[in-house]
C-alpha positions as CSV (number, residue, x, y, z in Angstrom):
1,X,-22.5,-0.1,-22.5
2,X,-22.7,3.3,-25.5
3,X,-20.5,5.2,-24.0
4,X,-18.1,2.2,-23.8
5,X,-18.2,1.8,-27.1
6,X,-17.3,5.0,-27.8
7,X,-14.8,5.6,-26.0
8,X,-13.9,2.6,-27.4
9,X,-13.1,3.8,-31.0
10,X,-12.3,6.9,-29.7
11,X,-8.6,5.1,-28.3
12,X,-8.7,3.1,-31.6
13,X,-8.5,6.7,-33.8
14,X,-6.0,7.8,-31.8
15,X,-3.9,5.0,-30.9
16,X,-3.8,4.4,-35.0
17,X,-2.5,8.2,-35.3
18,X,0.7,7.8,-32.7
19,X,3.8,7.2,-34.0
20,X,6.1,4.6,-31.3
21,X,7.7,2.7,-34.5
22,X,11.5,1.9,-34.1
23,X,13.3,4.4,-36.4
24,X,11.4,7.4,-34.4
25,X,12.9,6.7,-30.7
26,X,16.2,7.5,-31.1
27,X,17.8,7.0,-27.6
28,X,17.1,3.3,-28.0
29,X,19.3,0.7,-29.8
30,X,20.2,-3.0,-30.1
31,X,22.8,-3.8,-27.4
32,X,26.8,-4.7,-28.6
33,X,26.1,-8.0,-30.1
34,X,23.1,-8.6,-29.0
35,X,20.0,-10.6,-31.6
36,X,16.1,-9.9,-31.1
37,X,14.4,-11.1,-28.2
38,X,10.7,-11.8,-28.8
39,X,9.9,-10.4,-24.8
40,X,6.9,-12.5,-25.3
41,X,9.1,-15.6,-25.7
42,X,10.0,-15.5,-22.3
43,X,8.1,-18.3,-20.8
44,X,10.5,-21.2,-18.8
45,X,13.7,-19.5,-17.2
46,X,15.1,-15.1,-16.9
47,X,17.8,-14.2,-19.2
48,X,19.7,-11.8,-18.1
49,X,19.6,-8.0,-18.9
50,X,21.6,-6.7,-21.3
51,X,23.1,-4.0,-18.9
52,X,24.1,-7.0,-16.6
53,X,21.8,-5.2,-13.8
54,X,19.8,-8.4,-13.3
55,X,17.7,-10.7,-14.7
56,X,13.9,-10.6,-16.7
57,X,11.9,-13.0,-15.2
58,X,9.8,-15.0,-17.1
59,X,6.8,-15.1,-14.6
60,X,5.8,-13.7,-10.8
61,X,3.6,-16.4,-10.0
62,X,0.7,-15.1,-7.7
63,X,2.3,-11.3,-7.5
64,X,1.9,-11.3,-10.8
65,X,-1.8,-12.7,-11.2
66,X,-2.8,-10.1,-8.6
67,X,-1.5,-7.4,-10.5
68,X,-3.3,-8.5,-13.3
69,X,-6.2,-8.8,-11.7
70,X,-5.8,-5.5,-10.4
71,X,-4.9,-3.5,-14.6
72,X,-8.6,-4.8,-14.8
73,X,-10.1,-3.5,-12.1
74,X,-8.4,-0.8,-12.8
75,X,-9.6,-0.5,-16.6
76,X,-13.0,-1.6,-15.8
77,X,-13.2,1.7,-12.9
78,X,-11.4,4.4,-15.3
79,X,-13.7,4.7,-18.4
80,X,-15.5,7.6,-18.6
81,X,-12.7,10.0,-16.1
82,X,-10.0,10.4,-18.4
83,X,-6.6,11.8,-17.3
84,X,-4.5,12.3,-19.8
85,X,-6.0,13.3,-22.7
86,X,-8.1,9.9,-23.5
87,X,-10.0,7.7,-21.8
88,X,-7.9,4.4,-20.3
89,X,-6.1,3.8,-16.8
90,X,-2.2,5.0,-17.0
91,X,-0.2,2.2,-15.6
92,X,3.7,2.8,-14.9
93,X,5.5,-0.5,-15.0
94,X,9.8,0.7,-13.1
95,X,12.3,-1.6,-14.5
96,X,10.2,-4.0,-17.0
97,X,14.0,-5.1,-18.8
98,X,12.9,-6.3,-22.7
99,X,9.5,-5.9,-21.9
100,X,8.0,-8.8,-20.9
101,X,4.9,-7.6,-18.7
102,X,4.3,-4.9,-20.4
103,X,2.9,-6.7,-23.3
104,X,1.0,-9.4,-20.9
105,X,-0.9,-6.6,-19.8
106,X,-1.6,-5.0,-23.2
107,X,-2.7,-8.5,-24.3
108,X,-4.6,-8.1,-21.5
109,X,-6.7,-4.5,-21.7
110,X,-8.3,-2.6,-24.1
111,X,-7.8,1.2,-22.7
112,X,-5.0,0.9,-20.4
113,X,-1.9,3.5,-21.2
114,X,0.8,1.2,-20.8
115,X,4.3,3.0,-19.5
116,X,7.6,0.6,-19.7
117,X,10.2,2.2,-18.1
118,X,13.4,0.7,-18.0
119,X,17.4,2.3,-16.9
120,X,18.8,0.9,-20.5
121,X,18.3,1.5,-23.8
122,X,19.3,-1.7,-25.3
123,X,17.1,-3.5,-22.9
124,X,13.9,-1.3,-24.1
125,X,14.8,-1.7,-27.5
126,X,13.8,-5.3,-28.0
127,X,10.1,-3.9,-26.6
128,X,10.3,-1.0,-29.5
129,X,11.0,-3.5,-32.0
130,X,8.4,-5.9,-31.3
131,X,6.0,-2.6,-30.9
132,X,7.2,-1.6,-34.2
133,X,6.2,-5.6,-36.0
134,X,2.9,-5.2,-34.4
135,X,2.0,-2.4,-35.7
136,X,3.5,-3.5,-38.9
137,X,2.9,-6.9,-39.9
138,X,0.3,-7.7,-36.4
139,X,-3.3,-8.0,-37.0
140,X,-5.5,-4.6,-37.6
141,X,-6.3,-4.3,-34.2
142,X,-2.1,-5.0,-33.0
143,X,-1.9,-2.6,-35.7
144,X,-3.6,0.1,-33.5
145,X,-3.8,-0.9,-30.6
146,X,0.0,-1.5,-29.8
147,X,0.1,2.9,-29.5
148,X,-0.7,2.0,-26.2
149,X,3.0,1.1,-25.0
150,X,4.9,3.6,-24.1
151,X,8.6,3.0,-23.8
152,X,10.3,5.1,-21.2
153,X,14.2,5.2,-21.0
154,X,16.2,6.6,-17.6
155,X,16.7,5.9,-14.1
156,X,13.2,5.6,-12.6
157,X,13.7,7.5,-10.1
158,X,14.4,11.1,-12.2
159,X,10.1,10.3,-14.4
160,X,9.6,14.2,-13.4
161,X,11.7,15.5,-15.7
162,X,11.7,12.7,-17.7
163,X,10.2,14.4,-20.9
164,X,9.5,11.3,-22.5
165,X,6.4,10.5,-20.2
166,X,5.6,13.6,-18.9
167,X,5.1,15.0,-22.5
168,X,2.3,12.4,-22.7
169,X,0.6,12.3,-19.4
170,X,-2.6,15.5,-19.6
171,X,-1.1,17.9,-17.0
172,X,2.4,17.1,-18.3
173,X,3.7,15.8,-14.7
174,X,3.7,12.4,-12.5
175,X,1.9,13.9,-9.7
176,X,-1.6,11.4,-9.4
177,X,-1.5,10.5,-12.6
178,X,-0.6,6.9,-12.4
179,X,-3.5,4.5,-11.2
180,X,-1.1,1.3,-10.8
181,X,1.8,1.5,-10.4
182,X,4.6,-2.1,-10.6
183,X,8.5,-2.5,-9.9
184,X,9.7,-5.8,-9.1
185,X,12.9,-6.8,-8.6
186,X,14.5,-3.5,-8.5
187,X,14.8,-1.3,-5.4
188,X,17.0,-3.7,-3.5
189,X,20.0,-2.0,-5.7
190,X,19.4,1.0,-4.1
191,X,20.7,2.9,-1.0
192,X,18.6,4.4,1.8
193,X,18.5,7.9,0.4
194,X,17.4,6.3,-2.9
195,X,15.0,4.0,-1.6
196,X,13.3,7.1,-0.1
197,X,13.0,8.8,-2.6
198,X,11.6,6.0,-4.6
199,X,8.7,5.5,-1.9
200,X,8.2,9.7,-2.0
201,X,7.4,9.5,-6.0
202,X,5.2,6.0,-5.8
203,X,2.9,7.7,-2.8
204,X,3.2,11.8,-5.2
205,X,2.9,10.0,-8.6
206,X,-0.4,7.8,-7.6
207,X,-4.1,8.9,-7.4
208,X,-5.5,9.0,-4.5
209,X,-7.2,5.0,-4.6
210,X,-4.2,4.1,-6.4
211,X,-2.1,1.1,-6.2
212,X,1.2,0.3,-6.1
213,X,2.9,-3.0,-6.5
214,X,6.3,-3.6,-5.3
215,X,8.7,-6.7,-4.7
216,X,12.1,-7.4,-3.8
217,X,14.8,-9.8,-2.3
218,X,13.6,-9.5,1.3
219,X,16.1,-12.0,2.6
220,X,19.3,-14.7,2.2
221,X,19.9,-18.2,3.2
222,X,23.9,-18.1,3.9
223,X,25.3,-21.0,1.1
224,X,27.4,-23.5,2.2
225,X,31.0,-22.6,1.9
226,X,32.1,-25.2,-0.2
227,X,29.8,-24.1,-3.1
228,X,31.0,-21.2,-2.9
229,X,32.7,-21.8,-6.8
230,X,31.8,-18.6,-9.1
231,X,31.7,-14.8,-7.8
232,X,27.8,-14.4,-7.9
233,X,27.5,-17.4,-5.3
234,X,30.7,-15.9,-2.7
235,X,28.9,-12.7,-3.1
236,X,25.9,-14.2,-1.7
237,X,27.7,-15.7,1.1
238,X,29.9,-12.5,2.4
239,X,26.5,-10.5,2.2
240,X,24.3,-12.9,4.2
241,X,27.2,-13.0,6.7
242,X,27.2,-9.4,6.5
243,X,23.4,-9.0,7.5
244,X,22.9,-11.5,10.1
245,X,25.8,-10.0,11.5
246,X,24.2,-6.4,11.3
247,X,20.8,-7.0,12.3
248,X,22.3,-8.9,15.7
249,X,24.3,-5.6,16.3
250,X,21.1,-3.2,15.4
251,X,23.1,-1.2,13.2
252,X,21.1,0.5,10.6
253,X,17.1,0.4,9.1
254,X,18.7,-1.5,6.4
255,X,21.4,-4.0,7.6
256,X,21.3,-5.5,3.9
257,X,23.1,-2.9,2.3
258,X,26.4,-4.0,0.9
259,X,28.4,-1.7,-1.9
260,X,31.2,-2.8,-3.7
261,X,32.9,0.0,-2.2
262,X,33.5,-1.7,0.3
263,X,36.0,-4.3,0.0
264,X,39.6,-4.2,-0.7
265,X,40.4,-3.3,-4.5
266,X,41.5,-7.1,-6.0
267,X,37.4,-8.1,-4.3
268,X,35.6,-5.3,-5.8
269,X,35.8,-7.5,-9.6
270,X,33.2,-9.6,-7.6
271,X,31.0,-7.5,-6.3
272,X,27.8,-5.4,-7.5
273,X,25.4,-2.9,-5.4
274,X,23.1,-5.2,-3.7
275,X,20.9,-4.7,-0.7
276,X,18.3,-7.3,0.6
277,X,15.6,-4.9,2.2
278,X,13.8,-6.6,5.3
279,X,9.9,-7.0,4.9
280,X,9.2,-4.9,8.3
281,X,11.4,-2.6,6.2
282,X,9.3,-2.2,4.1
283,X,6.0,-2.0,5.5
284,X,8.3,0.8,7.6
285,X,8.4,3.2,4.6
286,X,4.8,2.5,3.8
287,X,3.6,3.1,7.1
288,X,5.6,6.7,7.1
289,X,4.2,7.7,3.8
290,X,1.2,7.6,5.0
291,X,0.4,3.8,2.6
292,X,-2.2,1.5,3.1
293,X,-0.9,-2.1,3.5
294,X,-3.7,-4.2,1.2
295,X,-0.9,-7.4,1.2
296,X,1.9,-8.6,2.4
297,X,3.3,-12.0,1.1
298,X,6.6,-13.8,0.5
299,X,7.7,-16.0,-2.4
300,X,10.3,-18.2,-3.9
301,X,11.5,-18.7,-6.9
302,X,10.8,-22.7,-7.8
303,X,11.1,-24.8,-10.7
304,X,7.2,-25.7,-11.6
305,X,6.9,-29.6,-11.0
306,X,6.8,-31.9,-14.1
307,X,8.5,-29.4,-16.2
308,X,12.2,-27.3,-16.8
309,X,9.9,-24.3,-15.8
310,X,10.9,-21.2,-13.5
311,X,7.8,-19.4,-11.3
312,X,7.2,-17.9,-8.4
313,X,5.1,-18.8,-5.4
314,X,4.1,-18.3,-1.8
315,X,6.3,-19.2,0.3
316,X,6.2,-18.5,4.2
317,X,10.3,-18.7,4.2
318,X,10.7,-17.1,0.8
319,X,13.3,-14.8,-0.5
320,X,10.9,-12.3,-1.9
321,X,8.8,-10.0,-0.5
322,X,5.8,-8.5,-2.6
323,X,3.7,-5.3,-1.0
324,X,0.5,-3.8,-2.3
325,X,-0.1,-0.7,-1.1
326,X,-2.8,1.5,-1.5
327,X,-2.8,5.1,-1.8
328,X,-6.0,6.7,0.4
329,X,-8.8,8.2,-0.8
330,X,-8.8,11.1,1.7
331,X,-5.0,12.1,0.7
332,X,-6.1,14.3,-1.7
333,X,-3.6,15.7,-3.9
334,X,-1.1,16.7,-2.0
335,X,2.7,16.1,-2.7
336,X,4.6,15.3,-0.2
337,X,8.3,15.8,0.7
338,X,10.8,14.8,2.9
339,X,9.6,17.6,4.8
340,X,6.8,15.7,6.0
341,X,8.0,12.3,7.1
342,X,9.4,12.1,10.3
343,X,13.0,13.5,10.6
344,X,14.7,11.3,12.5
345,X,13.1,8.3,10.0
346,X,14.8,10.8,7.7
347,X,17.4,11.1,8.9
348,X,17.8,6.8,9.2
349,X,17.4,6.9,5.3
350,X,20.3,9.1,4.7
351,X,22.8,7.5,7.1
352,X,21.9,3.7,6.5
353,X,25.0,3.4,4.7
354,X,27.6,5.2,5.5
355,X,26.8,3.1,9.2
356,X,26.9,0.1,7.6
357,X,30.0,1.5,6.0
358,X,31.9,1.8,9.3
359,X,30.2,-1.3,10.7
360,X,32.2,-3.4,8.3
361,X,35.1,-1.5,7.7
362,X,35.3,-1.7,12.0
363,X,34.2,-5.5,12.2
364,X,35.6,-7.3,9.3
365,X,38.2,-8.0,6.6
366,X,37.8,-9.1,3.2
367,X,40.5,-12.5,2.2
368,X,41.2,-13.3,-1.1
369,X,40.3,-16.9,-0.7
370,X,37.9,-19.0,1.7
371,X,36.2,-18.0,3.6
372,X,36.5,-14.7,1.9
373,X,36.1,-12.4,5.2
374,X,36.5,-12.9,9.0
375,X,35.4,-11.1,11.6
376,X,38.4,-8.7,13.3
377,X,40.4,-9.6,15.9
378,X,39.6,-13.8,14.9
379,X,42.7,-15.5,14.6
380,X,42.8,-17.5,11.4
381,X,44.5,-20.1,9.4
C-alpha cells in the first residue's frame, strides 16, 4: 500500500509539470465552422465526425464495459513495472474522434497513460480543448491528472514514425510498449493491405500478455429497394448485394471490400471506401498473427427501451463483431513482419482489392437510378 501511495504521489508530481494545453499543440485546430463539442456530452446518440469519415458513438455497450474492466485490471497489475519512465498501464486508443472514450478511461483510472489517436486534427482539437479546460478550470486533481491523456494526430498505421507518441515512450518506440489497445469502427475502412498492416502493428505494439479490443462492422443486410432514398442507404444496398455475390463465388478473403473507384464517375459522389469484415476473416487474421482469441461476440446498435438513447447490445445476428485478442506471454519481445507469416495468406491480403475489383467489373453494371446495379447479361427494362 505504501508503494502505491508513493507511486501515486510521483505521478501526481509528474503530470502537474506536463504541458498539454491547446496553445502548445500546434497541429490541432478547430474545424471550419465548428463549435466546441465537449466529448463527455456525447451521451444519447452518435454524432458525425468533422472529417465525415464516420461517427463518434455515445456508448459501445458490453464491448465498452469489457474494455473498461480490462483497463482497471491492467492498472492493478502494472504498478511497480514502469514502462515509459513512470508507472501506469499504457493504453492506446485508435480512431477516437472527439475523445469520449479516452476521457472515460481517464475518469476510471489513476495511473493509466492514455494515448488518444485520430486521423483528424479537427476531431481531436475538441479533446485538446477539454484537457485545457480541465487544467485551467477543473478541480486540483483534474488540473494535475489531465496530463495523463496524450492526443496523437495521424494515420493509426503510421504511428511507428509519429513523434507525437514515440517521444513519450520509455524506449522511443511502440513495439512491446502497450498493455491495451482499442480500435472501434475503424478497420472496416481498410483494404486488405492496410488490414494486414493493422494486425501486424497491433501484435507488435502489445506487450506479451497485452490485449486488443477490436470492433468493426461484420455484416450487411440489404435494405428494401423502395427504401433507397438517400445516398447512404443506396450504398448499403449496393455493398450488400456485391458482398453476398462475392461470398457465393468465393472471390477473395475480403468479399465485403467496396471502393468508390469501382463505380462509374456519375455514381462516385454517392460512394465511400467501405469494407465489411466477416467474423471468420477477423479470426483468421488473429490466428495468422499468433493471437489468442479471448472473446468474440456480435452486437447491434439499438434504442434503449423507454428512452431515446442509442446503445450497443449483444445480438447473435448483430452487424458488428467485437474481438478481444491476447498476445501470448510466451511470444516474448519478437517483432514480426510479413516475412514471418504464411506467404499465401499475405498474398491473399495484398490481392484482395484487385480480385474484388475485377469481380465487380466483370459481373455487374452500375446504373444511375434504381436498382443501382444489375448483373451483366441480364435483361434490363
